[in-house]
N, C-alpha and C positions, 0 to 999 in steps of 0.2 A: 504494499499499499504506500502510495506517495503522500507526502505532506506538502501542502501549498499554503503560503502566506501571501495574501494580496494586500498591498498598502494603497489605500485610496485617499487622495488628498483633494480631489476636485468636488465641486458641489453635487448634490444628489441628482440633479437633472442633466448633468453634463454627459456627453457620449462616453467619456472614459469611465465614469462611475457606473453607468448602465452596463457597459461591456464587462466591467470587473464583476458585477453581481451575476451576470449571465454566465461568465466563465466559472465563477464559484459554484453556482448551481449545477453546471454541467460536470465539473470535476467531482463534485460530491455525489452526483448520480452514478458516477463510475466507480464509486467505492473509495475515493480518496479522502483523506483527512484535510479539511479546508478551514482556514481562518482568514477573516477580513479585519484589517486594522484601519480604522478611520482616523485621519489626522487633518489638520488645517480645515478647509471648508467641508471636507468629507464628514466631519462630526455632525453636520446638520442632518445627515441621513438618519442618524440615531434619534433625532428629535422629531422630525416630520414622519419618519417611518415609511415613507413612500417615495419611490424613485420616479413616479409619474409615467412610467412606460411599461407596456406589456405586462402589467400586473406584478412586476418584480418588486419585492419589498424586503425590508429587514425581517419582517415577520416570516416570509417564505424562507429566507435564508436560515433563520433560527429553527424553523420547523423542520428543515432538511438536515439539521445537525451541524450546521456551519457555526463556528465560534465567531462572534462579532465583538470587537473591542473598539472603544472610543477613547482618544487621547485626552486625559483629564486637563492638561495644560491648555489645549485648544478649546475645550468646552469653557474653561474659565475665562479665556480671552474674549469669548462671546457672551459672557455674563450667565453662563449655564453651569450646571453641576450634575452630580450623579442622580439626583431626584428628577432631573428633566429628561433623562433618556428612557426609551421604551424598555419594558421589562425584558430581561434576557441579554441585553447588551452590557458587556463588562467594561466599566470605566477603569482605565489603566494608565500607567505612566510610561516614560521612555524605557525604564528598566524592564518592564514586561515585554515591550516591543523588541528589545535586544535579546531577551531570553527566547522569545518565539523565533526570531530570525536565526539564532545560532543553534537551534535544536538540530540534532543529527538527522540527516536525510530530508531537510526542509528546503524547498525551492521558494525563493522570495521573488515576487514580481510586483512592480509598481504600476499603478493605474493613475497617472497624474491628471 
């Protein structure tokens, strides 16, 4: 089983963000372990919960068993905190991102 970490930094409605979630769902459907880490404007997906395209959403990702993280520092820069994210999204810091990226047999891909 492959492990994939997708780093999403663009807004929830951007083509890059939409592609990242489509890829995450596809890879998960093939039995891979998938995590999505939201940073910069990507954290807004954890707030609105909807990417506004093709029904792809954070809720679908979570239901598929995809681990979704939102960077605490970027939430704070936007006046948001852990209580503002949808249930199931893990609010994490840079240390968690580094740990995820350095796990053995993990492929890291950025969707900026």
